[in-house]
C-alpha positions in Angstrom: 115.6 113.5 70.1 116.0 115.7 73.2 119.6 116.5 74.2 119.6 116.9 78.0 122.4 117.6 80.4 123.1 116.2 83.9 124.7 118.8 86.1 124.9 118.1 89.8 121.4 116.9 90.7 119.6 118.5 87.8 118.7 117.2 84.3 117.7 119.9 81.9 117.4 120.8 78.2 116.8 123.9 76.2 116.3 122.1 72.9 113.2 122.8 70.8 112.2 119.1 71.1 112.1 119.6 74.9 109.8 122.6 74.7 107.6 120.7 72.2 107.2 117.6 74.4 106.6 119.8 77.4 103.7 121.5 75.7 102.3 118.3 74.2 102.7 115.8 77.0 103.7 117.7 80.2 107.2 116.2 80.4 109.5 118.4 82.5 109.0 121.8 84.1 109.8 125.2 82.6 112.5 126.8 84.8 113.8 130.0 83.3 114.8 129.3 79.7 115.2 125.6 80.2 113.0 122.5 80.7 114.0 120.7 83.8 113.3 117.0 84.3 112.7 114.8 87.3 114.9 111.7 87.4 112.0 109.5 86.6 111.0 111.6 83.6 114.5 111.5 82.3 114.9 107.7 82.7 111.5 107.2 81.0 112.3 109.4 78.0 115.6 107.7 77.6 114.0 104.3 77.7 111.5 105.5 75.0 114.3 106.7 72.8 113.3 110.3 73.1 116.2 111.6 75.1 120.0 111.4 75.4 121.7 112.6 78.5 125.1 114.2 78.6 127.4 114.9 81.5 130.5 117.0 81.0 130.1 116.8 77.3 130.0 113.0 77.1 126.9 111.0 76.4 125.9 108.8 79.3 125.2 105.2 78.0 121.7 104.0 78.5 122.8 101.2 80.8 124.6 103.7 83.1 121.8 106.3 83.5 120.0 104.4 86.3 123.3 103.8 88.2 124.2 107.5 88.0 120.8 108.6 89.3 120.9 106.0 92.1 123.9 107.7 93.5 121.8 110.8 93.9 118.3 109.3 94.6 118.6 106.1 96.7 114.8 105.4 96.2 114.7 105.6 92.4 114.4 101.8 92.0 111.2 101.9 94.0 109.8 105.1 92.5 110.6 104.6 88.9 108.5 101.4 88.3 105.5 103.4 89.6 106.3 106.4 87.4 106.7 104.2 84.3 103.5 102.2 85.0 101.3 105.3 85.6 102.8 107.1 82.6 102.3 104.0 80.4 98.6 104.1 81.4 98.3 107.7 80.2 98.5 109.6 83.5 100.6 112.7 84.0 103.0 112.1 86.8 104.9 114.9 88.6 107.1 115.0 91.7 105.5 115.8 95.1 108.5 116.7 97.1 106.9 119.8 98.6 104.1 117.5 100.0 106.6 115.0 101.4 105.3 112.4 98.9 106.8 110.7 95.9 104.4 111.9 93.1 101.2 113.7 92.3 99.2 112.3 89.5 96.8 114.0 87.2 93.8 112.5 85.4 94.5 111.2 81.8 94.6 114.1 79.4 94.8 116.8 82.2 97.1 119.8 81.6 99.3 120.5 84.6 98.4 124.0 85.8 94.9 123.9 84.4 93.7 121.3 86.9 94.8 120.0 90.3 96.2 116.5 90.6 93.8 113.9 91.8 96.2 111.6 93.7 99.2 112.0 95.9 101.4 108.9 95.7 103.7 107.2 98.2 105.8 104.3 96.8 107.2 101.5 98.8 108.5 98.0 98.4 106.3 95.1 99.4 108.8 94.0 102.1 108.5 97.3 103.9 106.1 97.5 106.8 103.6 100.3 107.0 102.7 101.3 110.6 99.4 102.8 111.5 101.3 105.9 112.4 102.8 106.1 108.9 99.5 105.4 107.3 97.8 108.1 109.3 100.5 110.6 108.4 100.2 109.8 104.7 96.4 110.1 105.0 96.7 113.5 106.6 99.0 114.8 103.8 96.5 113.6 101.2 93.5 115.1 103.1 95.3 118.5 103.7 96.2 118.7 100.0 92.7 117.7 98.9 93.9 114.7 97.0 93.2 111.0 97.2 95.9 108.9 98.7 97.5 106.3 96.4 99.8 103.7 97.9 102.0 102.1 95.2 103.5 98.9 96.3 106.4 97.5 94.2 107.1 93.7 94.3 110.3 91.8 93.7 109.6 91.6 89.9 109.0 95.4 89.7 105.2 95.0 89.3 103.1 97.6 91.0 99.9 97.2 93.0 97.9 100.3 94.0 95.7 101.0 97.0 93.6 104.1 96.8 92.3 105.7 100.0 89.5 108.2 99.9 87.5 110.1 102.5 83.9 109.3 102.7 81.4 111.9 104.1 78.5 110.4 106.0 
């Protein structure tokens, strides 16, 4: 069981279990002498019974973790179902903040750092309209980062539908 700590907007651990899972399954990111987790990774690991999160020395109950994270990341309820679905299917999913996207996704079995991610993912709720301008901007980000665009649409039940956009050379 990984013992992690929520401090401000960061979730991190320096337990041996954290390092082991990082090496084995690419959960978290090595930052100094700690493993730092995205909010989605932390929620997922808690749901799977692999992590407990503490704040100010007290364990955060499972049912309160999502609420605490929602106070920091208002879009977590749209992003997390996508993360969970992709991770359950065996993909390695990492944040893509520096690209202005929600996630970057690696092929099954890929080791982060050894290969580049294949997809850049933008998550949205089915009720949200996507304008041609927004679609074009997302496409440009994907093209400039040499990734395929993956639009992940979450419905009212939390199910996810994916639309992949690729460039075709003629």
